[in-house]
C-alpha positions in Angstrom: 29.6 -17.4 3.3 33.2 -15.9 2.9 34.4 -12.4 3.1 37.3 -10.5 1.9 39.4 -8.0 3.7 42.0 -5.8 1.8 43.6 -3.2 4.3 47.3 -2.6 4.0 48.2 -2.7 7.6 48.4 -6.2 8.7 47.3 -5.9 11.9 44.4 -4.8 11.0 44.1 -7.7 8.5 44.3 -10.1 12.0 41.4 -8.3 14.0 38.6 -8.2 10.6 39.7 -12.1 10.2 39.1 -12.5 13.8 36.2 -10.7 14.2 34.2 -12.3 10.7 35.6 -15.7 12.1 33.7 -14.8 15.1 30.6 -14.3 12.8 30.6 -16.8 10.7 32.5 -16.5 8.1 35.7 -17.9 5.6 37.9 -15.4 5.6 40.6 -13.9 3.0 43.0 -11.1 3.3 44.9 -8.9 0.5 47.3 -6.0 1.7 46.7 -3.3 -1.2 43.9 -3.1 -4.1 45.2 -4.9 -6.6 45.4 -8.1 -4.9 41.8 -7.8 -3.4 40.9 -7.5 -7.2 42.3 -10.4 -8.5 41.3 -12.7 -4.6 37.7 -11.0 -5.0 38.0 -12.6 -9.0 39.0 -16.1 -7.6 37.0 -16.9 -4.2 34.0 -15.1 -6.0 32.8 -13.4 -2.0 29.4 -12.5 -0.2 31.2 -9.8 1.6 34.1 -6.9 1.1 35.1 -5.0 3.6 37.9 -2.3 2.1 40.2 0.2 2.4 40.8 3.3 1.1 44.4 4.8 1.9 46.7 1.7 0.3 49.9 1.2 -1.7 49.8 -0.3 -5.3 45.4 0.4 -5.7 43.5 2.2 -3.1 40.1 1.5 -2.6 38.4 3.5 -4.9 40.0 2.1 -7.5 39.2 -1.3 -6.1 35.6 -1.1 -5.2 34.9 0.2 -8.9 36.9 -2.6 -10.2 34.9 -5.2 -8.2 31.9 -3.9 -8.3 31.9 -3.6 -12.5 33.5 -7.1 -12.1 30.4 -8.0 -10.1 27.7 -6.5 -12.4 24.2 -7.5 -11.5 25.4 -9.5 -8.7 25.4 -7.8 -5.6 28.3 -7.9 -3.0 28.0 -5.7 -0.6 31.5 -3.4 -0.1 32.1 -2.2 3.6 34.9 1.3 3.1 37.1 1.2 6.3 38.4 4.7 6.8 39.7 6.9 9.4 38.3 9.9 7.0 35.3 11.7 7.4 35.3 14.5 4.7 31.8 14.4 3.2 34.0 14.7 -0.3 35.6 11.4 0.5 32.8 9.4 1.4 30.8 10.4 -1.4 33.5 9.4 -4.1 33.5 5.9 -2.4 29.5 6.3 -3.4 30.3 7.2 -7.0 32.8 4.3 -6.7 30.1 1.8 -5.6 30.7 1.4 -1.6 27.1 0.4 0.3 28.2 1.1 3.1 31.1 2.5 6.2 33.1 1.7 9.0 35.0 4.4 11.0 38.4 2.8 12.2 38.9 1.6 14.8 36.4 -1.1 14.0 34.4 -2.5 17.3 33.5 -5.8 17.3 29.4 -4.9 17.8 29.2 -2.5 15.1 30.5 -4.4 12.5 28.2 -6.9 13.5 25.6 -5.0 12.8 27.0 -4.1 9.5 27.0 -7.7 8.3 23.3 -7.9 9.3 22.0 -5.4 7.7 24.6 -6.1 4.3 22.7 -9.8 4.2 19.9 -8.4 4.9 20.0 -6.3 1.7 22.2 -8.4 -0.3 18.9 -11.0 0.3 16.7 -8.3 -0.6 18.5 -7.8 -4.0 19.0 -11.6 -4.9 15.1 -11.8 -4.7 14.8 -8.9 -6.6 16.9 -10.5 -9.6 14.8 -13.6 -9.4 11.3 -11.4 -9.6 13.5 -9.5 -12.4 15.0 -12.7 -14.8 10.9 -13.5 -14.3 9.9 -10.2 -15.4 12.5 -10.5 -18.1 11.6 -13.7 -19.2 7.4 -13.1 -19.6 8.5 -10.1 -21.3 10.2 -11.5 -24.0 7.3 -14.1 -24.6 5.1 -11.5 -25.0 7.9 -9.5 -28.0 7.5 -12.8 -29.0 3.9 -13.8 -29.7 3.9 -9.8 -30.4 6.4 -9.8 -33.3 4.4 -13.3 -34.5 1.0 -11.8 -34.8 3.1 -8.4 -36.7 3.9 -11.5 -38.7 0.4 -12.7 -40.2 -1.2 -9.8 -39.5 -0.9 -6.1 -40.1 -4.2 -5.2 -38.1 -3.2 -3.6 -35.0 -6.9 -4.1 -33.3 -6.6 -7.6 -34.1 -3.1 -7.9 -31.7 -5.1 -5.7 -29.1 -8.3 -7.5 -28.9 -5.8 -10.8 -28.5 -3.6 -9.3 -25.7 -7.2 -8.2 -24.3 -8.5 -11.6 -24.3 -5.5 -13.1 -22.5 -5.3 -9.9 -20.2 -8.9 -10.8 -19.0 -8.2 -15.1 -19.3 -5.4 -14.6 -16.9 -7.6 -11.7 -14.5 -10.8 -14.6 -14.2 -8.0 -17.9 -13.3 -6.4 -15.2 -11.0 -9.8 -15.0 -8.9 -10.6 -18.2 -9.7 -7.1 -19.3 -7.8 -7.8 -16.7 -4.8 -11.6 -17.9 -4.7 -11.0 -21.7 -4.7 -13.1 -23.9 -2.3 -14.6 -20.4 -1.0 -17.3 -20.1 1.1 -20.3 -17.3 0.4 -21.7 -16.2 2.8 -25.2 -14.5 2.1 -25.0 -11.5 4.6 -21.9 -10.2 3.0 -21.9 -8.2 0.1 -18.9 -6.3 -1.9 -17.7 -3.8 -5.1 -14.8 -3.7 -6.2 -13.8 -1.6 -8.7 -10.1 -2.3 -10.1 -8.0 0.9 -11.5 -6.6 -1.8 -13.2 -8.0 -5.7 -14.6 -5.8 -7.1 -11.9 -7.3 -5.8 -8.6 -4.3 -4.9 -5.5 -7.8 -5.5 -3.2 -9.3 -8.6 -2.2 -12.1 -9.4 0.4 -12.5 -12.7 1.2 -15.8 -14.5 4.0 -15.9 -17.3 5.8 -18.5 -19.4 7.6 -16.8 -19.8 11.6 -17.6 -23.6 12.2 -18.4 -22.9 15.6 -21.3 -20.0 14.2 -20.6 -16.6 12.5 -18.4 -16.2 9.9 -14.8 -14.1 9.5 -14.6 -10.8 6.9 -11.3 -9.7 5.7 -10.6 -6.9 3.3 -7.5 -6.5 2.4 -5.3 -4.0 0.1 -2.1 -4.5 -1.6 0.3 -1.2 -1.4 -0.1 -0.3 -5.0 -2.0 -1.7 -7.4 -1.9 -3.6 -10.8 -0.7 -7.3 -11.2 2.5 -6.6 -8.5 0.0 -5.8 -6.0 -2.6 -8.6 -6.7 0.2 -11.5 -6.8 0.4 -11.4 -2.6 -3.4 -12.4 -2.4 -2.9 -16.2 -3.6 -0.8 -17.2 0.1 -3.6 -15.2 1.6 -6.9 -16.3 0.7 -4.9 -19.5 1.1 -3.8 -18.8 5.1 -7.2 -16.9 5.8 -9.8 -20.7 4.5 -7.4 -22.8 6.2 -7.4 -20.9 9.7 -10.9 -20.2 9.6 -11.8 -24.3 8.8 -9.8 -24.6 11.6 -12.5 -21.2 13.8 -9.1 -20.0 14.8 -9.3 -16.4 16.8 -8.5 -14.0 14.2 -5.7 -12.2 16.8 -4.0 -16.0 15.2 -4.7 -14.6 12.1 -2.1 -11.9 12.8 1.2 -13.2 12.9 0.8 -16.5 10.0 -0.8 -13.9 7.0 2.2 -11.5 7.9 5.3 -14.0 8.0 3.8 -15.7 4.9 3.7 -11.9 3.2 7.3 -11.0 4.7 8.8 -14.1 3.1 6.7 -14.3 -0.4 7.0 -9.6 -1.1 9.3 -7.7 -1.5 9.5 -5.0 1.1 7.8 -2.4 -1.0 4.7 -4.4 -1.5 2.7 -4.9 1.9 -0.4 -4.9 2.8 -3.4 -2.9 4.6 -5.9 -4.9 6.1 -9.0 -5.2 7.8 -9.9 -8.9 9.8 -13.4 -8.9 11.3 -15.1 -12.0 13.4 -18.6 -12.1 13.6 -20.3 -14.2 16.8 -23.6 -14.6 16.6 -23.8 -16.5 19.8 -22.3 -14.0 21.5 -23.6 -10.9 19.5 -20.3 -9.2 19.6 -17.6 -8.0 16.2 -14.2 -8.1 17.3 -12.2 -6.3 14.7 -8.5 -5.7 13.4 -8.0 -3.1 11.5 -4.6 -2.2 10.5 -3.9 0.7 8.2 -7.9 0.5 6.7 -10.3 3.7 6.7 -12.8 3.0 9.6 -14.8 0.2 10.0 -18.8 1.5 10.5 -21.2 -0.3 12.5 -24.7 0.9 11.6 -27.7 1.1 12.9 -30.7 0.5 11.2 -31.5 3.7 11.6 -29.1 4.4 9.5 -26.9 6.5 12.5 -22.8 5.3 13.3 -23.2 3.3 16.1 -19.1 2.3 16.6 -16.3 3.3 14.4 -13.4 1.3 14.6 -10.0 3.0 13.2 -6.8 2.0 12.4 -4.5 1.1 15.3 -1.9 -1.5 14.2 0.2 -1.4 10.8 0.2 -3.2 8.2 0.9 -7.0 7.6 4.1 -7.6 5.7 6.4 -4.9 7.2 7.7 -5.4 10.6 8.6 -9.0 12.2 6.0 -11.1 14.4 8.0 -10.2 17.3 7.1 -6.2 16.7 3.3 -6.7 15.3 1.1 -5.5 16.9 -2.0 -7.8 17.4 -4.6 -5.2 19.0 -8.8 -5.8 18.7 -11.3 -3.7 19.3 -14.3 -5.7 19.9 -18.4 -4.3 20.1 -21.7 -5.5 20.0 -24.3 -5.4 17.7 -27.9 -5.9 16.6 -29.5 -8.4 14.8 -30.3 -5.0 12.2 -27.0 -3.5 12.3 -24.3 -3.7 9.7 -20.8 -3.6 9.0 -19.1 -1.5 6.2 -15.8 -1.7 5.6 -13.4 0.3 3.4 -10.1 0.3 1.3 -8.6 3.9 1.3 -9.4 4.1 -2.4 -13.0 5.5 -1.6 -11.2 7.9 0.6 -8.1 9.0 -1.1 -10.5 9.8 -4.5 -9.2 13.4 -5.4 -11.2 16.6 -7.2 -9.3 19.2 -10.1 -9.1 21.2 -7.2 -7.2 18.2 -5.3 -8.9 17.9 -2.6 -9.2 14.7 -1.0 -13.2 13.1 -0.2 -11.7 11.7 2.8 -13.8 10.0 6.1 -16.0 12.6 6.7 -17.5 12.9 2.9 -17.5 9.1 3.0 -19.4 8.9 6.6 -22.2 11.8 5.6 -23.4 9.4 3.5 -25.2 7.8 5.8 -26.8 11.1 7.2 -29.1 14.0 6.2 -28.3 17.4 7.2 -26.5 16.5 9.9 -29.5 13.6 11.1 -29.3 10.5 11.0 -31.0 10.2 7.8 -34.8 8.4 8.1 -34.2 6.7 3.9 -31.1 5.0 5.0 -31.5 2.1 2.9 -28.9 -1.4 3.3 -30.1 -2.0 -0.1 -28.4 1.1 -1.8 -26.4 2.2 0.2 -23.0 1.2 -1.9 -24.6 2.4 -4.7 -24.9 5.9 -3.3 -21.6 6.1 -2.2 -20.4 4.8 -5.4 -22.3 7.4 -7.2 -21.2 10.4 -5.0 -16.9 9.2 -5.1 -17.9 9.1 -9.3 -19.7 12.9 -9.1 -17.1 14.1 -6.5 -13.9 12.7 -9.1 -15.5 13.9 -11.7 -13.0 13.9 -14.6 -10.0 12.8 -12.4 -11.4 10.0 -11.5 -10.3 7.5 -9.2 -6.2 6.6 -8.5 -6.1 3.4 -6.8 -8.1 0.2 -6.6 -11.6 1.0 -5.0 -13.8 -1.6 -2.6 -17.1 -1.3 0.0 -17.9 -4.1 2.1 -21.8 -4.2 3.3 -22.6 -7.2 6.4 -25.1 -8.2 8.0 -25.7 -8.4 10.9 -28.7 -11.1 11.4 -27.5 -15.0 11.4 -28.5 -15.5 7.9 -25.4 -16.6 6.6 -25.4 -19.7 4.5 -22.8 -21.6 2.4 
């Protein structure tokens, strides 16, 4: 990687050149802003360290010209300054500066800034790739739209075709996720997407050693962007389930894959359950979804496993937690898992449905509901949240999962 140092003081240039080369940069230097801009155009550096007070052309003007020349290509500019006035910093930001280092420059501080700017530069690079793909997709849609308008002035014809294409894309997307998926009769679920593409996923797979795995995932946001991450997650889930690995191994594998593929704004709230019939035990990793409920045959909630971990795709693997909670179960028990689209339904008074109202579906007048029926409970919850939300309606994808604990799993 290449770095450009612009400073009118020779000793500063030599010091920064040495520090940058120690960090693996091929370094070029210029003694004023004008020469810095000219050198920038010829070498196309990956980062610029810019002094402010210089003859011929100061750092403000040089930064502005460099940013104008770079255009959409992100090249971070770190301002070197002894100025601490807010007005000076505001002027540097207005000209396009991305960060500051106070003089004299400390080697460790510079190194941390370089690491941070490289991460930011890589993020911009990935975002630009996504923007190009999105632009190409938009242009393709526009061409299709123009072609349709040429041959038909009937807007309904166009809307009908777009709906068909959207539905076809949704069906294809679901087929990709469900490729080689094994269905367990123990697992029932309801997914109510806010848009055609749901950001929620439910995956289940039998354990070769007996029992099965279940994953409820809720990507940040909703729609196509939130749904993209479901493909690599489903592939990893199926692969690791077939190897009969403990769910503590699922966590780092899914986490690192999401960090590699998705922008920082898209993360995965998830709950992963491993059920063993031989040991009559349930192990749960909950990272950001509402409490998992284990309900007995009389409708009473026997256990509630709340989130004790951060969502996946945020932290590096050496900082994520694999805290598991294990409980025993009876064959008549059921496990219930929900995305936050259930608890975060709002009514016209801006009240949230919440965890307490959700759990009250299993009780009547504060007591275990004698009429509790596993066959009807999900529909009951769906009807209740629809009635609660009224005209406001859902604001997010809504997903509910019911898991029967009796050993009936079939492929």
